[in-house]
N, CA, C and O of each residue as an XYZ file, in Angstrom:
648
protein
N     138.413    100.954     19.671
C     137.730     99.615     18.943
C     138.294     98.385     19.263
O     139.369     98.153     18.710
N     137.871     97.576     19.978
C     138.561     96.150     20.149
C     138.334     95.375     19.203
O     137.284     95.395     18.560
N     139.472     94.442     18.957
C     139.572     93.344     18.037
C     139.081     91.955     18.776
O     138.861     91.794     19.976
N     138.992     91.164     17.885
C     138.889     89.268     18.563
C     140.104     89.335     19.269
O     139.871     89.039     20.441
N     141.128     89.552     19.117
C     142.306     89.110     19.988
C     142.080     89.697     21.410
O     142.029     89.001     22.424
N     141.906     91.493     21.368
C     141.375     92.000     22.603
C     140.496     91.426     23.216
O     140.672     91.316     24.429
N     139.188     90.830     22.588
C     138.106     90.185     23.354
C     138.939     89.219     24.336
O     139.158     89.255     25.547
N     139.320     88.318     23.274
C     139.819     86.762     23.991
C     140.918     87.839     25.489
O     140.580     87.661     26.659
N     141.745     88.523     25.265
C     142.280     89.121     26.860
C     141.445     89.520     27.475
O     141.578     89.423     28.695
N     140.389     90.056     27.015
C     139.541     91.012     28.030
C     138.550     89.745     28.894
O     138.027     89.881     30.001
N     138.505     88.606     28.059
C     137.481     87.754     28.363
C     138.411     87.266     29.537
O     137.847     87.287     30.631
N     139.424     86.928     29.541
C     140.374     86.507     30.636
C     140.485     87.306     31.899
O     140.377     86.905     33.058
N     140.753     88.677     31.392
C     140.653     89.400     32.794
C     139.333     89.319     33.528
O     139.207     89.413     34.749
N     138.452     89.150     32.729
C     137.180     88.910     33.546
C     137.132     87.470     34.484
O     136.884     87.478     35.689
N     137.420     86.239     33.687
C     137.576     85.035     34.474
C     138.715     85.253     35.674
O     138.685     84.442     36.600
N     139.635     86.224     35.698
C     140.360     86.464     36.621
C     139.819     87.326     37.770
O     140.303     87.280     38.901
N     138.799     88.108     37.426
C     138.347     88.763     38.161
C     137.372     87.815     38.899
O     137.278     88.028     40.108
N     136.519     86.655     38.312
C     135.540     86.006     38.974
C     136.715     85.020     40.004
O     136.357     84.755     41.152
N     137.647     84.685     39.665
C     138.569     83.842     40.557
C     138.790     84.838     41.716
O     138.514     84.389     42.829
N     139.243     86.120     41.654
C     139.377     86.996     43.003
C     137.916     86.724     43.631
O     137.801     86.477     44.832
N     137.103     86.764     42.995
C     135.620     86.775     43.691
C     135.534     85.530     44.444
O     135.323     85.594     45.655
N     135.671     84.417     43.872
C     135.503     82.909     44.584
C     136.682     82.979     45.545
O     136.574     82.207     46.498
N     137.787     83.730     45.516
C     138.879     83.683     46.747
C     138.450     84.617     47.707
O     139.230     84.834     48.635
N     137.029     85.411     47.678
C     136.668     86.077     48.500
C     137.294     87.922     48.513
O     137.249     88.769     49.404
N     137.805     87.966     47.195
C     138.290     89.346     46.985
C     137.376     89.818     46.217
O     136.460     89.177     45.703
N     137.780     91.898     46.031
C     136.854     92.256     45.074
C     137.606     91.651     43.850
O     138.715     91.117     43.852
N     136.524     91.908     42.519
C     136.363     91.432     41.515
C     137.474     92.003     40.422
O     136.859     92.524     39.491
N     138.403     92.050     40.299
C     139.358     92.739     39.179
C     140.166     91.817     39.048
O     140.684     91.172     39.961
N     140.346     91.680     37.775
C     141.869     90.759     36.839
C     142.529     91.574     35.817
O     141.894     92.466     35.253
N     143.466     91.392     35.602
C     144.370     91.796     34.370
C     145.348     90.851     33.626
O     145.743     89.819     34.168
N     145.739     91.218     32.366
C     146.599     90.685     31.683
C     147.501     91.127     30.951
O     146.986     91.720     30.003
N     148.838     91.142     30.901
C     149.919     91.765     30.309
C     150.052     91.110     29.007
O     150.296     89.903     29.004
N     149.904     91.850     27.704
C     150.397     91.033     26.463
C     151.414     91.811     25.728
O     151.478     93.039     25.782
N     152.152     91.111     25.088
C     153.619     91.561     24.503
C     152.823     91.925     23.149
O     151.730     91.501     22.775
N     153.787     92.930     22.463
C     153.506     93.246     21.203
C     153.286     92.054     20.071
O     152.657     92.162     19.019
N     153.825     91.148     20.466
C     153.540     89.729     19.555
C     152.849     88.675     20.131
O     153.138     87.487     19.990
N     151.692     89.242     20.952
C     150.781     88.540     21.521
C     150.905     87.604     22.711
O     150.017     86.833     23.074
N     152.231     87.762     23.347
C     152.466     86.381     24.392
C     151.573     87.086     25.472
O     151.390     88.303     25.521
N     151.017     86.116     26.373
C     150.631     86.664     27.499
C     152.041     86.771     28.461
O     152.879     85.870     28.492
N     152.125     87.808     29.098
C     153.574     87.682     30.029
C     153.593     87.563     31.459
O     154.391     87.035     32.233
N     152.220     88.356     31.658
C     151.826     88.109     33.578
C     150.374     88.196     33.402
O     149.812     88.599     32.384
N     149.797     87.773     34.510
C     148.358     88.076     34.440
C     148.284     87.631     36.398
O     149.077     86.920     37.014
N     147.126     88.313     36.903
C     147.091     88.435     38.268
C     145.551     89.238     38.473
O     145.054     89.904     37.565
N     144.972     89.073     39.665
C     143.825     89.296     40.208
C     143.763     89.940     41.523
O     144.606     89.682     42.382
N     142.663     90.886     41.748
C     143.048     91.486     43.117
C     143.258     90.537     44.218
O     142.868     89.369     44.226
N     144.170     91.386     45.527
C     144.633     90.685     46.550
C     144.322     91.589     47.828
O     145.107     91.625     48.776
N     143.140     92.312     47.800
C     143.152     93.474     48.871
C     142.785     92.865     49.986
O     143.325     93.258     51.020
N     141.845     91.828     50.066
C     141.098     91.159     50.945
C     142.040     91.075     52.230
O     141.356     90.977     53.250
N     143.178     91.083     52.434
C     144.337     91.106     53.594
C     144.289     92.297     54.199
O     144.661     92.424     55.365
N     143.833     93.290     53.485
C     144.120     94.817     54.044
C     144.811     95.667     53.525
O     144.685     96.878     53.711
N     145.962     94.906     52.516
C     146.624     96.088     51.916
C     146.112     96.418     50.482
O     146.409     95.767     49.480
N     145.327     97.480     50.512
C     144.649     98.014     49.129
C     145.492     98.446     48.300
O     144.972     99.118     47.410
N     146.589     98.331     48.234
C     147.561     98.450     46.797
C     147.736     97.235     46.279
O     148.680     97.147     45.494
N     147.005     96.103     46.515
C     147.550     94.895     45.954
C     146.601     94.712     44.862
O     145.893     93.714     44.998
N     146.396     95.419     43.801
C     145.750     95.710     42.674
C     146.503     94.803     41.312
O     147.726     94.740     41.185
N     145.825     94.344     40.649
C     146.529     93.426     39.607
C     147.061     94.570     38.617
O     148.198     94.305     38.226
N     146.718     95.371     38.276
C     147.359     96.378     37.441
C     148.898     96.771     37.930
O     149.953     96.592     37.322
N     148.685     97.327     39.147
C     149.946     97.672     39.903
C     151.081     96.499     39.866
O     152.236     96.551     39.445
N     150.481     95.614     40.349
C     151.491     93.986     40.174
C     152.073     93.892     38.612
O     153.211     93.474     38.397
N     151.375     94.228     37.780
C     151.544     94.273     36.362
C     152.700     95.440     36.170
O     153.686     95.015     35.568
N     152.754     96.495     36.470
C     153.663     97.577     36.197
C     154.965     96.978     36.973
O     155.967     96.717     36.306
N     154.954     96.786     38.222
C     156.281     96.219     38.945
C     156.777     95.092     38.156
O     157.996     95.039     37.993
N     156.182     94.352     37.737
C     156.767     92.986     37.126
C     157.341     93.406     35.728
O     158.319     92.863     35.215
N     156.636     94.415     35.177
C     157.273     95.001     33.871
C     158.525     95.535     33.937
O     159.468     95.300     33.180
N     158.489     96.330     34.961
C     159.600     97.398     35.195
C     160.866     96.271     35.415
O     162.002     96.550     35.031
N     160.644     95.353     35.878
C     161.690     94.188     36.556
C     161.624     93.605     35.162
O     162.800     93.711     34.811
N     161.101     93.162     34.348
C     161.266     91.925     33.338
C     161.400     92.304     31.807
O     161.626     91.461     30.939
N     161.215     93.871     31.523
C     160.739     93.882     30.450
C     161.970     95.348     30.013
O     162.380     96.055     30.933
N     162.356     95.577     28.755
C     162.588     96.746     28.315
C     162.006     97.446     28.204
O     160.830     97.131     28.017
N     162.450     99.292     28.237
C     161.351     99.980     27.833
C     160.342     99.874     26.573
O     159.122     99.958     26.428
N     161.475     99.645     25.722
C     160.682     99.575     24.242
C     159.610     98.366     24.405
O     158.478     98.549     23.957
N     159.847     97.466     24.865
C     158.974     95.916     24.935
C     157.411     96.648     25.731
O     156.243     96.463     25.389
N     158.035     97.623     27.031
C     156.918     97.903     27.719
C     155.691     98.781     26.875
O     154.470     98.649     26.964
N     156.537     99.773     25.982
C     155.607    100.705     25.173
C     154.980    100.196     24.514
O     153.817    100.539     24.303
N     155.693     98.961     23.841
C     154.323     98.343     22.810
C     153.512     97.118     23.599
O     152.640     96.526     22.963
N     153.685     96.872     24.471
C     152.889     95.961     25.567
C     151.239     96.479     25.650
O     151.018     97.690     25.677
N     150.241     95.618     25.684
C     148.926     95.939     26.314
C     148.245     95.477     27.436
O     148.133     94.268     27.643
N     147.867     96.159     28.041
C     146.996     95.585     29.281
C     145.924     95.511     29.492
O     145.332     96.570     29.703
N     145.205     94.302     29.534
C     143.931     94.090     29.423
C     143.246     94.129     30.927
O     143.832     93.541     31.836
N     142.121     94.758     31.165
C     141.730     94.472     32.393
C     140.244     94.785     32.859
O     139.625     95.742     32.395
N     139.692     93.890     33.836
C     138.151     94.069     33.955
C     137.740     95.519     33.962
O     136.947     96.041     33.178
N     138.495     96.197     35.120
C     137.695     97.332     35.275
C     138.830     98.407     34.809
O     139.971     97.947     34.795
N     138.717     99.466     34.513
C     139.566    100.838     34.495
C     140.491    100.721     35.675
O     140.188    100.238     36.766
N     141.752    101.262     35.298
C     142.846    101.463     36.241
C     141.837    102.709     37.105
O     140.999    103.471     36.623
N     142.356    102.538     38.726
C     142.371    103.412     39.546
C     143.539    104.374     39.266
O     144.569    104.133     38.637
N     143.153    105.528     39.874
C     144.693    106.795     39.830
C     145.863    105.787     40.088
O     146.768    105.663     39.262
N     145.826    105.114     41.186
C     147.129    104.602     41.676
C     147.861    103.472     40.763
O     149.084    103.338     40.791
N     147.127    102.781     40.063
C     147.514    102.155     38.825
C     147.734    102.626     37.569
O     148.510    102.127     36.754
N     147.016    103.637     37.404
C     147.173    104.398     36.158
C     148.430    104.991     36.470
O     149.187    104.804     35.517
N     149.091    105.750     37.568
C     150.286    106.408     37.846
C     151.230    105.436     37.643
O     152.278    105.802     37.113
N     151.099    104.250     37.949
C     152.349    103.159     38.129
C     152.546    102.788     36.442
O     153.665    102.712     35.933
N     151.482    102.609     35.801
C     151.303    102.042     34.404
C     152.080    103.412     33.470
O     152.730    103.303     32.430
N     151.763    104.646     34.220
C     152.812    105.756     33.270
C     154.051    105.706     33.895
O     154.995    105.815     33.112
N     154.283    105.598     34.853
C     155.559    105.646     35.215
C     156.697    104.645     34.643
O     157.861    104.856     34.305
N     155.815    103.341     34.671
C     156.839    102.335     33.972
C     156.869    102.569     32.553
O     157.834    102.263     31.852
N     155.947    103.044     32.180
C     156.176    103.403     30.389
C     155.109    102.389     29.640
O     155.135    102.178     28.427
N     154.242    101.844     30.484
C     153.413    100.514     29.745
C     152.503    101.325     28.462
O     152.091    102.484     28.505
N     152.354    100.440     27.451
C     151.586    100.944     26.358
C     150.011    101.005     26.424
O     149.536    101.626     27.375
N     149.192    100.456     25.560
C     147.713    100.357     25.491
C     147.030     99.974     26.418
O     147.518     98.978     26.952
N     145.750    100.449     27.032
C     145.225     99.782     28.030
C     143.790     99.721     27.282
O     143.271    100.612     26.610
N     143.190     98.175     27.635
C     141.861     97.940     27.286
C     141.234     97.593     28.388
O     141.855     96.864     29.161
N     140.040     97.959     28.700
C     139.315     97.597     29.454
C     137.669     97.200     29.447
O     136.976     97.922     28.730
N     137.070     96.253     30.090
C     135.693     95.722     29.953
C     134.631     97.058     30.707
O     133.588     97.515     30.239
N     135.205     97.372     31.766
C     134.231     98.674     32.130
C     135.028     99.663     32.749
O     136.209     99.537     33.071
N     134.345    100.602     32.887
C     134.990    101.816     33.119
C     134.865    102.246     34.973
O     134.024    101.701     35.688
N     135.709    103.133     35.419
C     135.744    103.628     36.619
C     134.308    104.420     36.750
O     133.732    104.327     37.834
N     133.746    105.138     35.781
C     132.522    105.952     36.053
C     131.418    104.926     36.184
O     130.502    105.172     36.969
N     131.418    103.688     35.422
C     130.218    102.631     35.502
C     130.449    102.036     37.040
O     129.486    102.039     37.807
N     131.481    101.628     37.391
C     131.603    101.039     38.576
C     131.403    101.962     39.907
O     131.078    101.441     40.974
N     131.599    103.248     39.787
C     131.029    104.297     40.837
C     129.561    104.292     40.470
O     128.870    104.500     41.467
N     128.896    104.129     39.415
C     127.607    104.180     39.345
C     126.902    102.704     39.884
O     125.974    102.590     40.685
N     127.537    101.787     39.288
C     127.096    100.392     40.013
C     126.991    100.397     41.533
O     125.991     99.864     42.013
N     127.956    100.967     42.406
C     128.428    100.956     43.550
C     127.426    101.905     44.504
O     127.085    101.625     45.653
N     126.985    103.260     43.638
C     125.915    104.116     44.177
C     124.764    103.256     44.092
O     124.244    103.039     45.187
N     124.255    102.740     43.166
C     123.031    101.672     42.792
C     122.754    101.005     44.137
O     121.699    101.111     44.762
N     123.808    100.317     44.501
C     123.627     99.025     45.719
C     123.887     99.832     47.017
O     123.503     99.280     48.048
N     124.392    100.876     47.121
C     124.540    101.630     48.390
C     125.745    101.485     49.321
O     125.744    101.525     50.551
N     126.946    101.277     48.345
C     127.985    101.476     48.911
C     128.597    102.395     48.769
O     128.658    102.946     47.670
N     129.404    102.957     50.110
C     130.022    103.859     50.277
C     131.009    104.441     49.472
O     131.817    103.591     49.097
N     131.301    105.819     48.976
C     132.397    105.821     47.868
C     133.449    105.735     48.465
O     133.429    106.050     49.654
N     134.574    105.337     47.931
C     136.000    105.238     48.039
C     136.418    106.894     48.817
O     135.929    108.023     48.837
N     137.592    106.195     49.379
C     138.383    107.826     49.788
C     138.934    108.479     48.375
O     138.984    109.681     48.111
N     139.359    107.311     47.486
C     140.074    107.800     46.180
C     139.544    108.470     45.053
O     138.896    107.715     44.328
N     139.596    109.389     44.754
C     138.760    110.120     43.720
C     138.753    109.274     42.457
O     139.823    108.708     42.230
N     137.580    109.031     41.424
C     137.243    108.491     40.438
C     137.853    109.452     39.435
O     137.350    110.542     39.160
N     139.082    108.928     38.857
C     139.566    109.766     37.852
C     139.890    108.870     36.341
O     140.670    107.919     36.368
N     139.378    109.186     35.388
C     139.884    108.265     34.496
C     141.452    108.030     33.956
O     142.205    108.911     34.370
N     142.046    107.095     33.178
C     143.150    106.848     32.991
C     143.686    108.060     32.127
O     144.852    108.401     32.321
N     143.051    108.630     31.339
C     143.782    109.922     30.585
C     143.813    111.078     31.530
O     144.471    112.034     31.120
N     143.130    111.238     32.954
C     143.451    112.254     33.525
C     144.586    111.943     34.520
O     144.816    112.514     35.586
N     145.155    111.063     34.031
C     146.207    110.662     35.248
C     147.611    110.154     34.111
O     148.765    110.280     34.521
N     147.404    109.737     33.061
C     148.562    109.825     32.008
C     148.443    110.371     30.785
O     147.370    110.314     30.183
N     149.573    110.990     30.248
C     149.372    111.592     29.101
C     149.644    110.991     28.186
O     150.430    110.117     28.553
N     149.410    110.905     26.867
C     149.778    110.308     25.475
C     149.495    108.796     25.673
O     150.322    108.009     25.211
N     148.310    108.278     26.374
C     148.122    107.007     26.189
C     146.924    106.922     25.107
O     146.108    107.796     24.814
N     147.087    105.342     24.496
C     145.824    104.819     24.023
C     145.048    103.646     25.096
O     145.544    102.718     25.736
N     143.571    104.148     24.978
C     142.547    103.529     26.011
C     141.626    103.164     25.226
O     141.135    103.977     24.443
N     141.169    101.741     25.283
C     139.641    101.398     24.838
C     138.976    100.892     25.765
O     139.651    100.452     26.696
N     137.618    100.776     25.859
C     136.900    100.716     26.516
C     135.813    101.396     26.905
O     135.861    102.448     26.267
N     134.665    101.399     27.725
C     134.121    100.198     27.885
C     133.811     99.070     26.752
O     133.997     99.313     25.559
N     133.308     97.782     27.233
C     133.019     96.697     26.292
C     131.703     96.367     27.048
O     131.663     95.713     28.091
N     130.510     96.953     26.328
C     129.348     96.573     27.244
C     129.183     95.034     27.202
O     129.030     94.586     28.338
N     129.172     94.320     26.467
C     128.931     92.859     26.816
C     129.780     92.179     28.096
O     129.343     91.250     28.776
N     130.877     92.728     28.256
C     131.632     92.627     29.076
C     131.394     92.950     30.431
O     131.348     92.207     31.411
N     131.228     94.342     30.323
C     130.983     95.568     31.505
C     129.744     94.799     32.102
O     129.796     94.656     33.323
N     128.454     94.189     31.358
C     127.547     93.455     32.250
C     127.706     92.405     33.041
O     126.963     92.130     33.984
N     129.114     91.497     32.534
C     129.563     90.347     33.304
C     130.023     91.192     34.549
O     129.469     90.980     35.628
N     131.037     92.165     34.442
C     131.780     92.582     35.422
C     130.829     93.194     36.617
O     131.168     93.018     37.787
N     129.667     93.894     36.303
C     128.729     94.426     37.090
C     127.916     93.131     37.819
O     127.541     93.068     38.990
N     127.809     92.412     37.060
C     127.262     91.197     38.003
C     128.218     90.878     39.191
O     127.788     90.872     40.344
N     129.580     90.602     38.881
C     130.669     90.122     39.745
C     130.684     90.943     40.928
O     130.658     90.396     42.031
N     130.737     92.590     40.786
C     130.487     93.283     41.577
C     129.353     93.305     42.774
O     129.458     93.580     43.970
N     128.081     92.851     41.863
C     127.080     92.741     42.836
C     126.915     91.554     43.649
O     126.345     91.512     44.739
N     127.518     90.490     42.964
C     128.149     88.985     44.154
C     128.718     89.538     45.074
O     128.324     89.306     46.217
N     129.773     90.400     44.859
C     130.825     90.637     45.981
C     130.243     91.220     47.182
O     130.370     90.924     48.370
N     129.406     92.348     46.430
C     128.631     93.110     47.704
C     127.767     92.514     48.410
O     127.669     92.778     49.608
N     126.872     91.475     47.727
C     125.694     91.091     48.242
C     126.451     89.607     49.337
O     125.862     89.157     50.320
N     127.612     89.172     48.911
C     128.317     88.314     49.639
C     128.743     88.949     51.111
O     128.551     88.405     52.198
N     129.356     90.209     50.882
C     129.617     90.946     52.185
C     128.442     91.497     53.020
O     128.601     91.745     54.215
N     127.419     91.664     52.478
C     126.437     92.005     53.293
C     125.817     90.893     54.328
O     125.398     91.148     55.457
N     125.858     89.298     53.550
C     125.547     88.130     54.379
C     126.308     87.968     55.509
O     125.778     87.394     56.460
N     127.799     88.475     55.636
C     128.649     88.004     56.631
C     128.644     88.965     57.712
O     129.328     88.768     58.716
């Protein structure tokens, strides 16, 4: 269940996904929030240059490992426009970050991409819970998932024009 505070941070992650889209990148955005509600780090996708490991969730895991104590990481929450891919889920788990809240699921994304004729990724579509044990996950959030779906439609429509 998502709270009003969760909603605020999820909306910011969708705004960051829109920023990524505006910069010609795949629309994903994420926010790391401390246990006391402070936004510690935020980022969006940077894969357009060819390095497909430049996901915002992976950047959050790296930042957290360098800047937070283990207990702080366990109590933090990651908000993201789209459910973590397996690479980002593993990074999240290895670093010991806490709860994840996402606007749209990886299953939804796979479905949307099939609908518009995008070739499936080489990386399998796994849920966060298939990668990380003992993790609290909330999502998807239908009202925000619709916005995320539109961002992905725009991204692939723009790619077909170029």
